[in-house]
C-alpha positions as CSV (number, residue, x, y, z in Angstrom):
1,X,-32.3,-13.2,-21.9
2,X,-29.9,-10.8,-21.2
3,X,-26.0,-12.5,-20.8
4,X,-25.0,-11.2,-17.4
5,X,-21.0,-10.3,-17.5
6,X,-19.6,-13.2,-14.7
7,X,-17.1,-12.4,-12.0
8,X,-13.6,-11.9,-13.2
9,X,-11.9,-15.0,-12.5
10,X,-8.6,-13.8,-11.6
11,X,-7.8,-10.8,-8.1
12,X,-5.8,-9.3,-10.5
13,X,-8.7,-8.6,-13.2
14,X,-9.1,-4.8,-12.1
15,X,-12.9,-4.3,-11.7
16,X,-12.8,-1.4,-14.6
17,X,-16.8,-0.4,-14.4
18,X,-17.2,2.6,-11.7
19,X,-18.7,2.5,-8.7
20,X,-21.9,2.3,-7.9
21,X,-23.8,3.8,-5.3
22,X,-24.7,1.1,-1.8
23,X,-27.6,-0.7,-3.0
24,X,-27.0,0.0,-6.4
25,X,-23.5,-1.6,-6.1
26,X,-24.7,-4.8,-4.1
27,X,-27.5,-5.6,-6.9
28,X,-24.9,-5.4,-9.3
29,X,-22.8,-7.5,-7.5
30,X,-26.0,-10.0,-6.2
31,X,-26.9,-10.5,-9.9
32,X,-22.9,-11.1,-10.8
33,X,-22.3,-14.0,-8.5
34,X,-25.9,-15.5,-9.5
35,X,-24.6,-15.2,-13.2
36,X,-21.1,-16.8,-12.3
37,X,-23.6,-19.6,-10.7
38,X,-25.8,-20.1,-13.5
39,X,-22.6,-20.8,-15.1
40,X,-21.4,-23.3,-13.1
41,X,-24.5,-25.0,-13.5
42,X,-24.8,-25.5,-16.5
43,X,-21.1,-27.1,-16.8
44,X,-22.1,-29.3,-14.3
45,X,-24.7,-30.2,-16.2
46,X,-22.6,-30.6,-18.9
47,X,-20.2,-32.4,-17.1
48,X,-22.7,-35.1,-16.3
49,X,-23.4,-36.1,-20.0
50,X,-21.3,-38.4,-21.6
51,X,-18.5,-36.9,-23.5
52,X,-18.8,-35.3,-27.3
53,X,-16.8,-34.2,-29.9
54,X,-14.0,-31.3,-29.2
55,X,-16.0,-28.8,-31.5
56,X,-19.4,-29.4,-29.1
57,X,-19.6,-26.3,-26.8
58,X,-21.3,-25.2,-23.9
59,X,-25.5,-24.3,-24.5
60,X,-26.3,-20.6,-24.9
61,X,-26.9,-18.6,-21.6
62,X,-30.4,-17.9,-23.1
63,X,-31.4,-21.4,-23.3
64,X,-31.5,-22.3,-20.0
65,X,-35.2,-23.0,-19.2
66,X,-36.5,-23.1,-15.8
67,X,-32.5,-23.5,-14.5
68,X,-32.3,-20.5,-13.4
69,X,-35.0,-20.8,-11.0
70,X,-33.5,-23.4,-9.0
71,X,-32.2,-21.0,-6.2
72,X,-34.0,-19.2,-4.5
73,X,-33.5,-15.2,-3.4
74,X,-31.0,-16.3,-0.9
75,X,-29.3,-18.6,-3.2
76,X,-30.2,-21.5,-1.8
77,X,-31.1,-25.0,-3.6
78,X,-34.8,-24.5,-3.2
79,X,-37.2,-26.8,-5.5
80,X,-35.2,-30.1,-5.1
81,X,-38.0,-31.9,-7.5
82,X,-37.3,-29.3,-9.8
83,X,-33.7,-29.5,-9.8
84,X,-33.9,-33.4,-10.0
85,X,-35.5,-33.1,-13.1
86,X,-33.4,-30.7,-14.7
87,X,-30.2,-32.2,-14.2
88,X,-31.4,-35.8,-15.4
89,X,-29.5,-38.4,-13.9
90,X,-29.6,-37.6,-10.1
91,X,-32.8,-39.5,-9.9
92,X,-31.3,-41.7,-7.1
93,X,-31.5,-38.4,-4.7
94,X,-34.2,-38.8,-2.7
95,X,-36.1,-35.7,-0.9
96,X,-33.8,-35.0,2.3
97,X,-35.8,-35.1,4.9
98,X,-36.4,-31.6,6.2
99,X,-33.9,-29.4,8.8
100,X,-36.2,-27.3,10.9
101,X,-35.9,-23.5,9.7
102,X,-34.9,-22.7,13.5
103,X,-32.7,-25.4,14.3
104,X,-28.8,-24.3,14.8
105,X,-26.3,-26.1,12.5
106,X,-23.0,-27.2,14.0
107,X,-19.9,-26.7,12.5
108,X,-16.1,-27.9,13.8
109,X,-12.9,-26.2,12.0
110,X,-9.4,-26.6,13.3
111,X,-7.8,-23.3,12.0
112,X,-3.9,-22.5,13.0
113,X,-1.8,-19.7,12.2
114,X,-1.5,-16.8,9.8
115,X,-2.6,-18.4,6.4
116,X,-5.3,-20.6,7.7
117,X,-7.7,-17.9,9.0
118,X,-7.9,-16.8,5.4
119,X,-8.7,-20.1,3.9
120,X,-11.3,-20.2,6.9
121,X,-12.7,-16.6,5.9
122,X,-13.4,-18.3,2.5
123,X,-14.8,-21.5,2.9
124,X,-17.3,-19.8,6.0
125,X,-18.4,-17.5,2.8
126,X,-19.6,-19.8,0.7
127,X,-21.3,-22.0,3.4
128,X,-22.9,-18.3,4.7
129,X,-23.7,-17.5,0.8
130,X,-26.1,-20.4,0.7
131,X,-27.6,-21.3,4.4
132,X,-31.0,-20.2,5.5
133,X,-30.8,-21.5,8.9
134,X,-28.7,-20.2,12.6
135,X,-25.0,-21.4,12.4
136,X,-23.0,-22.1,15.4
137,X,-19.1,-22.4,14.5
138,X,-16.6,-24.2,16.5
139,X,-13.2,-23.6,16.1
140,X,-10.3,-25.3,17.6
141,X,-7.3,-22.2,17.4
142,X,-3.9,-21.5,17.9
143,X,-3.4,-17.8,19.7
144,X,-2.7,-16.3,16.8
145,X,-6.0,-17.7,14.6
146,X,-8.1,-17.0,17.8
147,X,-7.3,-13.6,17.5
148,X,-7.4,-13.0,13.9
149,X,-11.2,-15.1,14.1
150,X,-12.8,-13.2,16.9
151,X,-12.4,-9.7,15.9
152,X,-13.6,-11.1,12.0
153,X,-16.8,-12.5,13.1
154,X,-17.5,-9.7,15.9
155,X,-17.1,-6.9,13.4
156,X,-18.5,-8.8,10.5
157,X,-21.7,-8.9,13.0
158,X,-23.5,-11.9,10.8
159,X,-27.0,-12.2,12.2
160,X,-27.8,-15.4,13.5
161,X,-24.2,-17.6,13.8
162,X,-22.7,-17.9,17.1
163,X,-18.9,-18.4,17.4
164,X,-16.4,-20.6,19.9
165,X,-13.5,-21.3,20.3
166,X,-11.2,-23.8,21.7
167,X,-7.2,-23.8,22.9
168,X,-5.4,-26.0,21.0
169,X,-2.5,-25.7,22.8
170,X,-4.7,-27.6,25.6
171,X,-5.3,-30.0,22.8
172,X,-1.6,-30.8,21.9
173,X,-0.2,-33.1,24.4
174,X,-3.2,-35.5,23.3
175,X,-2.1,-35.9,19.9
176,X,1.6,-34.9,20.1
177,X,3.1,-38.1,20.8
178,X,2.3,-39.5,17.2
179,X,4.8,-38.4,14.9
180,X,3.2,-37.5,11.3
181,X,4.8,-36.2,7.9
182,X,1.6,-34.7,6.7
183,X,2.0,-30.5,5.9
184,X,-0.9,-29.9,8.4
185,X,1.8,-31.4,11.2
186,X,0.0,-31.6,14.9
187,X,-3.2,-29.3,13.9
188,X,-4.0,-32.2,11.6
189,X,-4.5,-34.5,14.2
190,X,-7.2,-32.7,16.4
191,X,-10.6,-33.8,14.7
192,X,-9.9,-37.4,16.9
193,X,-9.8,-35.4,20.2
194,X,-13.4,-33.7,19.2
195,X,-15.3,-36.1,21.3
196,X,-13.7,-34.4,24.4
197,X,-12.9,-31.3,23.0
198,X,-16.7,-30.1,21.9
199,X,-19.1,-29.6,24.7
200,X,-20.6,-32.4,26.4
201,X,-24.0,-31.6,25.2
202,X,-23.4,-31.3,21.6
203,X,-24.8,-34.3,19.9
204,X,-24.2,-33.8,16.7
205,X,-21.2,-31.9,14.2
206,X,-20.2,-31.3,10.7
207,X,-16.3,-31.2,10.5
208,X,-14.6,-29.4,7.7
209,X,-11.0,-28.5,6.6
210,X,-10.1,-25.0,5.7
211,X,-9.5,-26.3,2.4
212,X,-13.5,-26.6,1.7
213,X,-15.9,-24.9,-0.3
214,X,-19.8,-24.8,-0.2
215,X,-21.7,-25.0,-3.6
216,X,-25.1,-25.8,-1.9
217,X,-27.0,-24.8,1.7
218,X,-25.4,-27.0,4.2
219,X,-28.3,-28.3,6.4
220,X,-28.6,-30.7,3.1
221,X,-25.5,-32.0,4.3
222,X,-26.9,-31.8,8.2
223,X,-30.4,-33.4,7.2
224,X,-27.9,-36.6,6.1
225,X,-27.6,-37.2,9.8
226,X,-31.5,-38.7,9.8
227,X,-30.1,-41.8,7.7
228,X,-27.6,-43.0,9.8
229,X,-28.4,-46.1,11.1
230,X,-27.6,-49.1,14.0
231,X,-24.1,-48.1,15.1
232,X,-23.3,-45.8,12.4
233,X,-21.4,-42.8,13.7
234,X,-19.4,-41.4,11.2
235,X,-20.8,-40.3,7.7
236,X,-17.5,-40.1,5.3
237,X,-16.8,-40.3,1.7
238,X,-14.5,-42.5,0.0
239,X,-11.1,-41.8,-0.8
240,X,-10.9,-40.1,-4.4
241,X,-7.5,-41.6,-5.1
242,X,-5.4,-44.9,-5.0
243,X,-3.8,-43.7,-1.8
244,X,-4.9,-46.7,0.5
245,X,-4.9,-49.2,-2.4
246,X,-1.1,-49.3,-1.6
247,X,0.0,-48.9,-5.8
248,X,1.2,-45.4,-6.3
249,X,4.7,-46.1,-6.3
250,X,7.4,-49.1,-5.5
251,X,7.6,-49.7,-1.8
252,X,4.5,-47.9,-1.2
253,X,2.8,-48.5,2.1
254,X,-0.2,-47.0,3.4
255,X,-1.9,-47.0,6.6
256,X,-4.8,-49.9,6.6
257,X,-8.0,-49.6,5.2
258,X,-11.1,-50.2,3.9
259,X,-11.2,-50.9,-0.2
260,X,-10.3,-47.0,-1.2
261,X,-10.4,-46.0,2.4
262,X,-12.2,-42.4,3.3
263,X,-11.4,-39.1,3.2
264,X,-11.9,-36.8,6.5
265,X,-12.1,-33.4,4.8
266,X,-15.7,-33.3,5.8
267,X,-17.0,-35.9,8.6
268,X,-20.6,-35.7,9.9
269,X,-19.8,-36.6,13.6
270,X,-22.6,-38.5,16.0
271,X,-20.4,-37.3,19.3
272,X,-23.4,-38.6,21.9
273,X,-23.0,-41.7,20.0
274,X,-19.3,-41.7,20.0
275,X,-18.6,-41.1,23.2
276,X,-20.9,-43.7,24.4
277,X,-18.4,-46.4,22.1
278,X,-15.9,-44.8,24.1
279,X,-14.0,-43.5,20.8
280,X,-11.3,-41.9,22.7
281,X,-9.7,-45.3,23.5
282,X,-10.7,-46.8,20.4
283,X,-8.9,-44.4,18.1
284,X,-5.8,-44.6,20.8
285,X,-5.4,-48.0,20.5
286,X,-5.6,-48.7,16.9
287,X,-3.2,-45.8,16.7
288,X,-0.6,-47.8,19.5
289,X,-0.8,-50.5,17.3
290,X,-0.2,-49.2,14.3
291,X,2.4,-46.8,14.8
292,X,4.7,-50.3,15.8
293,X,5.2,-50.7,12.2
294,X,4.2,-47.5,10.3
295,X,6.3,-45.4,12.5
296,X,4.1,-42.0,11.7
297,X,1.2,-40.9,10.0
298,X,1.4,-39.9,6.1
299,X,-2.0,-38.2,5.9
300,X,-2.5,-37.1,9.8
301,X,-6.0,-37.9,11.7
302,X,-7.2,-39.5,8.0
303,X,-4.9,-42.6,8.5
304,X,-6.3,-43.1,12.1
305,X,-9.9,-42.7,10.8
306,X,-9.4,-45.1,8.4
307,X,-7.6,-48.1,10.1
308,X,-10.2,-47.6,12.7
309,X,-12.9,-48.2,10.5
310,X,-10.9,-51.5,8.9
311,X,-11.3,-53.0,12.0
312,X,-15.2,-51.3,12.3
313,X,-16.4,-50.7,9.5
314,X,-20.3,-50.5,10.9
315,X,-19.0,-47.2,12.2
316,X,-19.4,-45.7,9.1
317,X,-22.2,-43.9,6.9
318,X,-20.7,-43.7,3.8
319,X,-21.5,-40.4,2.1
320,X,-22.1,-39.7,-1.6
321,X,-19.1,-38.9,-3.3
322,X,-20.4,-34.8,-4.0
323,X,-20.3,-34.1,-0.6
324,X,-16.2,-34.0,-0.9
325,X,-15.1,-33.9,-4.6
326,X,-11.4,-33.8,-3.8
327,X,-8.6,-32.4,-6.3
328,X,-5.6,-33.9,-5.0
329,X,-2.8,-34.8,-7.7
330,X,-3.3,-38.4,-8.1
331,X,-7.4,-37.7,-7.6
332,X,-10.2,-39.8,-9.8
333,X,-12.9,-37.1,-8.7
334,X,-14.3,-37.4,-12.0
335,X,-15.2,-40.3,-11.9
336,X,-17.8,-38.8,-9.2
337,X,-19.4,-36.2,-11.1
338,X,-19.9,-38.2,-14.4
339,X,-22.4,-39.6,-12.3
340,X,-23.6,-36.9,-10.4
341,X,-24.0,-33.8,-12.2
342,X,-25.4,-31.6,-8.8
343,X,-21.9,-31.0,-6.9
344,X,-22.5,-29.8,-3.5
345,X,-18.6,-29.6,-1.6
346,X,-15.1,-28.8,-3.3
347,X,-11.9,-29.8,-1.5
348,X,-8.8,-28.3,-2.6
349,X,-6.9,-31.0,-0.8
350,X,-3.5,-30.8,-2.3
351,X,-0.8,-28.8,-0.7
352,X,-0.6,-27.1,-4.5
353,X,-4.6,-26.0,-3.9
354,X,-5.7,-24.3,-6.9
355,X,-2.4,-24.8,-8.9
356,X,-3.6,-28.6,-9.2
357,X,-3.9,-30.5,-12.2
358,X,-7.8,-31.6,-12.9
359,X,-9.4,-31.1,-16.9
360,X,-12.0,-29.8,-14.8
361,X,-10.1,-27.2,-12.8
362,X,-11.0,-23.8,-14.4
363,X,-14.9,-24.6,-13.4
364,X,-13.8,-25.6,-9.9
365,X,-11.6,-22.2,-9.8
366,X,-14.0,-20.1,-10.6
367,X,-16.4,-21.4,-7.9
368,X,-13.6,-20.3,-5.2
369,X,-12.7,-17.5,-6.5
370,X,-16.4,-16.3,-6.5
371,X,-16.4,-16.6,-2.9
372,X,-12.5,-15.9,-2.3
373,X,-13.7,-12.0,-3.6
374,X,-17.4,-12.1,-2.9
375,X,-18.6,-9.1,-0.5
376,X,-18.9,-10.8,2.8
377,X,-21.1,-7.6,3.9
378,X,-23.7,-9.0,1.8
379,X,-23.8,-11.9,3.9
380,X,-25.2,-9.9,6.9
381,X,-28.8,-10.4,5.6
382,X,-31.0,-11.0,8.1
383,X,-32.1,-14.9,8.4
384,X,-35.4,-14.2,9.7
385,X,-36.4,-10.7,9.6
386,X,-34.9,-9.6,12.9
387,X,-33.5,-6.7,13.1
388,X,-29.9,-6.5,13.9
389,X,-28.5,-3.6,17.4
390,X,-27.2,-1.7,13.9
391,X,-30.2,-1.2,12.2
392,X,-32.0,-0.2,15.5
393,X,-29.6,2.4,16.2
394,X,-29.5,3.6,12.9
395,X,-33.6,4.1,13.0
396,X,-33.0,6.5,15.9
397,X,-31.2,8.7,14.0
398,X,-32.7,11.2,11.6
399,X,-32.6,10.3,8.7
400,X,-33.3,14.2,7.4
401,X,-30.3,15.6,8.9
402,X,-28.4,17.0,5.9
403,X,-25.6,15.6,7.7
404,X,-27.1,11.5,8.3
405,X,-24.4,10.1,6.2
406,X,-21.5,11.3,8.3
407,X,-23.1,10.1,11.5
408,X,-24.1,6.9,10.7
409,X,-20.8,6.5,9.8
410,X,-19.9,6.2,13.2
411,X,-22.0,3.2,14.3
412,X,-20.9,2.0,11.2
413,X,-18.9,-1.6,12.1
414,X,-16.5,-2.8,9.2
415,X,-15.9,-6.3,8.9
416,X,-12.1,-6.3,9.9
417,X,-9.6,-8.9,9.2
418,X,-6.6,-8.7,11.6
419,X,-3.1,-9.9,10.8
420,X,-3.8,-10.8,6.9
421,X,-0.5,-12.0,6.5
422,X,2.4,-13.6,8.7
423,X,3.6,-11.8,11.4
424,X,6.8,-12.1,13.4
425,X,7.6,-9.9,16.5
426,X,10.3,-10.4,19.1
427,X,10.2,-7.8,22.0
428,X,12.9,-5.6,22.5
429,X,14.4,-6.3,26.1
430,X,15.1,-2.3,26.8
431,X,11.9,-1.6,26.4
432,X,12.5,1.3,24.1
433,X,10.4,0.0,20.8
434,X,8.4,2.2,18.1
435,X,6.1,0.9,15.7
436,X,5.4,3.2,13.1
437,X,1.0,3.2,12.1
438,X,-0.3,4.5,9.3
439,X,-3.4,3.8,6.7
440,X,-3.7,3.6,2.7
441,X,-6.2,2.2,0.8
442,X,-5.1,0.3,-2.5
443,X,-4.2,3.5,-4.5
444,X,-1.3,3.9,-1.9
445,X,0.3,0.2,-2.3
446,X,2.8,1.9,-4.2
447,X,4.6,3.5,-0.8
448,X,4.8,0.3,1.0
449,X,8.1,-0.7,-0.3
450,X,10.1,2.3,0.0
451,X,8.5,2.9,3.5
452,X,10.1,-0.5,4.5
453,X,13.3,0.8,3.1
454,X,13.2,4.0,5.6
455,X,11.9,2.0,8.6
456,X,13.6,-1.1,9.9
457,X,11.8,-1.4,13.6
458,X,8.1,-2.8,13.4
459,X,5.1,-1.5,11.1
460,X,1.2,-1.5,12.0
461,X,-1.2,-1.1,8.7
462,X,-4.6,-0.9,8.0
463,X,-5.4,-1.2,4.5
464,X,-9.1,-0.2,3.8
465,X,-9.8,-2.7,0.5
466,X,-13.2,-4.4,-1.1
467,X,-13.0,-8.3,-0.3
468,X,-11.4,-9.2,-4.6
469,X,-9.1,-5.7,-3.7
470,X,-7.7,-7.6,-0.5
471,X,-6.7,-10.7,-2.8
472,X,-5.3,-8.0,-5.1
473,X,-3.0,-7.0,-2.1
474,X,-2.2,-10.5,-1.2
475,X,-0.8,-11.1,-4.7
476,X,1.4,-7.9,-4.9
477,X,2.1,-8.3,-0.9
478,X,3.3,-12.0,-2.4
479,X,5.2,-11.0,-5.3
480,X,7.5,-8.3,-3.5
481,X,10.8,-9.3,-2.4
482,X,10.9,-6.3,-0.1
483,X,7.4,-6.9,1.9
484,X,8.0,-10.7,1.8
485,X,11.3,-10.0,3.5
486,X,10.1,-8.8,6.3
487,X,8.1,-10.5,9.3
488,X,7.5,-7.3,10.9
489,X,4.8,-5.7,9.3
490,X,1.3,-6.3,10.5
491,X,-1.3,-5.8,7.9
492,X,-5.0,-5.3,9.2
493,X,-7.8,-5.7,6.7
494,X,-10.7,-3.0,6.9
495,X,-13.1,-3.7,4.7
496,X,-15.4,-1.1,2.4
497,X,-18.6,0.1,3.4
498,X,-20.1,3.5,3.1
499,X,-19.4,6.3,1.3
500,X,-16.9,8.1,3.5
501,X,-13.1,6.7,3.8
502,X,-13.3,5.9,8.0
503,X,-9.6,7.4,8.4
504,X,-9.7,7.6,12.2
505,X,-11.4,4.3,12.3
506,X,-8.4,3.0,10.6
507,X,-5.5,4.3,12.6
508,X,-7.5,3.2,15.5
509,X,-7.6,-0.8,13.9
510,X,-3.6,-0.4,13.4
511,X,-2.8,1.3,17.0
512,X,-4.5,-1.4,18.7
513,X,-2.3,-3.9,17.1
514,X,0.8,-1.8,18.3
515,X,2.3,-4.1,20.4
516,X,5.6,-2.1,21.2
517,X,6.0,0.7,24.4
518,X,5.8,3.3,21.4
519,X,4.2,4.6,18.4
520,X,5.1,6.8,15.9
521,X,1.6,8.1,14.1
522,X,2.2,8.8,10.5
523,X,0.9,8.9,7.0
524,X,1.1,6.6,4.1
525,X,2.6,9.0,1.7
526,X,5.4,10.5,4.1
527,X,9.1,8.6,3.7
528,X,10.7,8.6,7.1
529,X,14.2,9.8,6.7
530,X,16.3,7.1,7.3
531,X,17.6,6.2,11.0
532,X,14.3,7.6,12.4
533,X,13.8,4.5,14.0
534,X,16.9,3.7,15.7
535,X,17.0,8.1,16.8
536,X,13.2,7.4,18.0
537,X,14.4,4.9,20.3
538,X,17.4,7.3,21.9
539,X,15.1,9.6,22.1
540,X,12.8,7.6,24.5
541,X,15.9,7.2,27.3
542,X,16.9,10.7,26.3
543,X,13.4,12.3,27.1
544,X,12.5,9.9,29.9
545,X,9.4,9.0,28.0
546,X,8.3,6.0,30.2
547,X,7.5,8.8,33.1
548,X,6.4,12.0,31.2
549,X,3.4,12.7,28.8
550,X,5.8,14.2,25.8
551,X,4.5,13.9,22.1
552,X,7.5,13.8,20.0
553,X,7.5,16.2,17.1
554,X,8.7,15.1,13.6
555,X,9.1,17.8,11.4
556,X,7.2,17.3,8.4
557,X,8.3,18.5,4.6
558,X,7.1,17.6,1.2
559,X,8.4,17.2,-2.2
560,X,6.8,17.9,-5.5
561,X,8.9,15.8,-7.5
562,X,8.5,12.4,-8.0
563,X,12.1,11.6,-8.4
564,X,13.5,12.7,-5.1
565,X,16.7,12.5,-3.9
566,X,16.5,11.7,-0.7
567,X,18.3,13.9,1.8
568,X,20.8,11.9,3.8
569,X,21.2,14.5,6.8
570,X,20.0,17.5,8.1
571,X,22.4,19.5,6.5
572,X,21.6,18.2,3.3
573,X,17.8,18.7,3.7
574,X,18.1,22.4,4.6
575,X,20.4,22.4,1.4
576,X,17.9,21.3,-0.8
577,X,15.3,23.5,1.6
578,X,17.1,26.5,0.6
579,X,17.0,25.4,-3.3
580,X,13.2,25.2,-3.6
581,X,13.5,21.1,-3.6
582,X,11.7,21.0,-0.7
583,X,9.4,23.0,1.3
584,X,8.2,22.7,5.1
585,X,5.1,20.8,4.6
586,X,2.0,22.0,2.9
587,X,3.1,25.7,3.7
588,X,1.3,27.1,0.7
589,X,-1.8,25.7,1.3
590,X,-1.9,24.5,5.1
591,X,0.5,26.7,7.2
592,X,-1.3,26.7,10.4
593,X,-1.4,22.6,10.5
594,X,2.6,22.8,10.7
595,X,3.5,26.3,12.0
596,X,4.0,25.9,15.5
597,X,7.0,23.5,15.1
598,X,8.8,26.5,14.2
599,X,10.7,25.1,11.1
600,X,13.1,28.8,11.6
601,X,14.6,27.4,15.5
602,X,14.4,23.8,13.6
603,X,17.1,24.8,11.3
604,X,19.8,26.1,13.9
605,X,18.4,23.6,17.0
606,X,20.6,21.2,18.3
607,X,18.8,19.7,21.0
608,X,15.1,19.4,21.6
609,X,12.7,21.8,22.2
610,X,8.9,22.4,23.7
611,X,6.7,24.4,21.8
612,X,3.1,25.2,22.4
613,X,-0.3,23.8,20.8
614,X,-2.2,26.2,18.2
615,X,-5.5,26.1,16.8
616,X,-5.2,23.5,13.5
617,X,-1.8,22.1,14.7
618,X,-1.8,18.7,13.8
619,X,2.3,17.5,14.0
620,X,3.4,13.9,13.0
621,X,3.8,12.3,16.6
622,X,5.5,9.8,18.3
623,X,3.5,8.7,22.0
624,X,3.1,6.0,23.9
625,X,1.1,3.2,23.4
626,X,-1.3,4.2,25.6
627,X,-2.4,7.4,24.3
628,X,-6.0,8.4,22.9
629,X,-7.3,7.2,19.9
630,X,-9.1,8.9,17.4
631,X,-12.2,10.3,17.1
632,X,-14.0,8.3,14.8
633,X,-16.6,10.8,13.9
634,X,-13.9,13.0,11.3
635,X,-14.1,11.0,8.2
636,X,-12.7,11.4,4.8
637,X,-10.9,15.0,4.9
638,X,-10.5,17.7,7.2
639,X,-9.7,18.0,11.0
640,X,-9.0,14.0,11.9
641,X,-5.6,14.9,13.0
642,X,-6.4,18.5,14.1
643,X,-8.8,16.8,16.9
644,X,-6.5,14.1,17.6
645,X,-3.9,16.6,18.9
646,X,-6.3,18.4,20.7
647,X,-7.1,15.6,22.6
648,X,-3.5,15.2,23.2
649,X,-2.9,18.8,24.2
650,X,-6.0,18.6,26.8
651,X,-4.9,15.2,28.3
652,X,-1.7,17.7,29.4
653,X,0.9,16.1,26.5
654,X,3.9,18.5,26.1
655,X,4.8,18.7,22.7
656,X,8.8,18.5,22.0
657,X,10.4,19.2,18.6
658,X,13.4,16.3,17.5
659,X,16.1,18.4,16.0
660,X,17.4,15.8,14.0
661,X,14.5,13.8,12.8
662,X,12.5,14.4,10.1
663,X,10.1,13.0,7.0
664,X,8.8,14.0,3.6
665,X,5.7,13.9,1.9
666,X,6.0,12.3,-1.7
667,X,3.7,13.7,-4.2
668,X,0.5,12.1,-5.3
669,X,-2.9,12.8,-7.3
670,X,-5.3,14.3,-4.9
671,X,-7.8,11.5,-3.4
672,X,-11.3,11.4,-3.6
673,X,-12.2,12.7,-0.2
674,X,-10.3,16.5,-0.4
675,X,-11.9,16.4,-3.9
676,X,-15.1,16.0,-2.4
677,X,-14.4,18.2,0.1
678,X,-13.4,21.1,-2.3
679,X,-16.2,20.5,-4.8
680,X,-19.0,19.8,-2.2
681,X,-20.4,22.5,-0.3
682,X,-23.0,20.4,2.2
683,X,-19.5,18.5,2.8
684,X,-17.6,21.6,4.4
685,X,-21.2,22.3,6.4
686,X,-21.1,19.3,8.0
687,X,-17.4,19.2,8.9
688,X,-18.1,22.6,10.5
689,X,-21.0,20.7,12.4
690,X,-18.8,18.1,13.6
691,X,-16.4,19.9,14.6
692,X,-18.5,22.3,16.8
693,X,-20.1,18.9,18.5
694,X,-16.7,17.6,18.9
695,X,-15.9,20.8,20.8
696,X,-18.6,20.9,23.0
697,X,-17.8,17.5,23.9
698,X,-14.4,18.0,25.0
699,X,-15.7,20.9,27.3
700,X,-17.7,18.1,29.1
701,X,-14.7,16.0,29.3
702,X,-12.0,18.5,30.0
703,X,-14.3,21.3,31.9
704,X,-12.8,24.7,31.9
705,X,-9.2,23.4,30.5
706,X,-11.5,23.4,27.0
707,X,-12.4,26.9,26.6
708,X,-8.7,27.3,24.9
709,X,-9.7,25.4,21.7
710,X,-13.3,27.2,21.5
711,X,-11.5,30.7,21.6
712,X,-8.6,30.1,20.1
713,X,-11.1,28.5,16.7
714,X,-12.4,31.8,17.3
715,X,-9.5,34.2,17.1
716,X,-8.2,31.9,13.9
């Protein structure tokens, strides 16, 4: 059997292989994920055996018999009998009652803040990867997490997945009276109020912590509801640490619990029965009584759940430990998988997360990183073979059109994760604030620190990355003192899909997240002059920007030197211009792009001056936040900014050049798209076609006024 290369374990391991086209890339990634799964299964089987001598090695991947067939095409455990035979000592696993393929599985997750929303994505990917049923996620969120997750699911477009949000702020008063020492804060108590929060007709739900990874189909867990007997209303796994035994250190006083207690990272809740039992009253009375002596909870909702169970043991249905293998500091989880080889849920329930000490942590980390870096676009596969809206739209396009790939791009919905990192911004009271807007991919990451040093105001960035690159970016940002010291930079990840760089879509994503009255539309390879942020804010007042439609032009220059002594003033810049260290931007390859700025006039100007639109004008401008978006049809290289400036002109914006503002383009290797534009005739033909279609649209929208764009184009 051919040895398949497993996925890289570290987000920082470069993907060295050349990119493969769409379907090939997808197939290669699927194969690599299968390979990692295969390694994991072998390791699980190995862990279930009695310890052997240190020299014993894992079986060679070529001798796995029928193990590789225990997963179906969709990565879901397919044949329970086969699986039981393969793992030997899991004979206690009886066949689960089947879950109807059309039955919706309900999952509730409490999620608050920027970091938690990142964790949720990895959990959701692991659930989606194995699932075969429709899913309905119920998120209890603060406003930040709701904004991020609603945008993410809206753009993810996973078939047969519904999402609802419930406002955590409205629930705070229900639990804020409980003092809690746990790092999850007030949100760690909100699972207690799910009977009130979730829809009254919802009968059952699986409740998950955000630090969970699934290694199997969640339908198997949903099927366990059928095993509840009598008055059982809570399905829980026993706690795998000694915490509730109270012997971890001197004077350690845990909350009361039944034996080792239960862990609430995974809970099956029979909501209808809980409501009949008056759950609300039950947990409140218990919490009030215990707090008289305990003063606060140490483990948030888990302490209160355990105190209730201690009094009412009949409420709990104990789940097998493989449904919540806990990797906390004092864990005894190894006791679990010595007996059961087929782990189903991994729970990183330590503040240390992946750095936790556990002798098998490499295996668990491997499983987790597989989903962390897994291409989420692959999870859009159809569940029952019903075509999605996107597929219907694409089917109306002519696949024989030589520009089909360009046209398709307009309908591609890119999965988008807003505010990938923590963000803090306090609006200024004078209504003059300006956000710098730009977009980038992995090869321009090195510009971020320099831009942060040149621009102290808020920044909105759209980053075009794969799932694996998003993790590399996270490491890069968290390792940078400059980036970590800035709370007012919004990083929005737009995940890669399709053949072209969706430059204008990226700009629009960054623009939509601007929350200042004005925005400076820049590019990532430009460094603004020191003090430009304050200068633009003063210009807002000076030029009465709030009452007029103006686009303030910041003149653009460039250097061909990688090490430039950045000019501190206009005088210094003019001297470098005269010496040939600097040039006006693109003067030697594309003069028309910036010629209307009138650099000769700018040299001596001391007051702002108006300039007229001309064909191919593409300056960098500051405008009001409500100005038009970029046209999505322009992708890759060519006409993406030109079309936007034309639209501003059509809407009667005045172009005003600022006399003491400048920005400098830093040198870099040519982008993939400009190379494609130069070398591929069809690319240039399609761009010309799109230009003509855009101009026709302009004529329809702006009528007679738009005629000048057609004639200017013909004369240029």
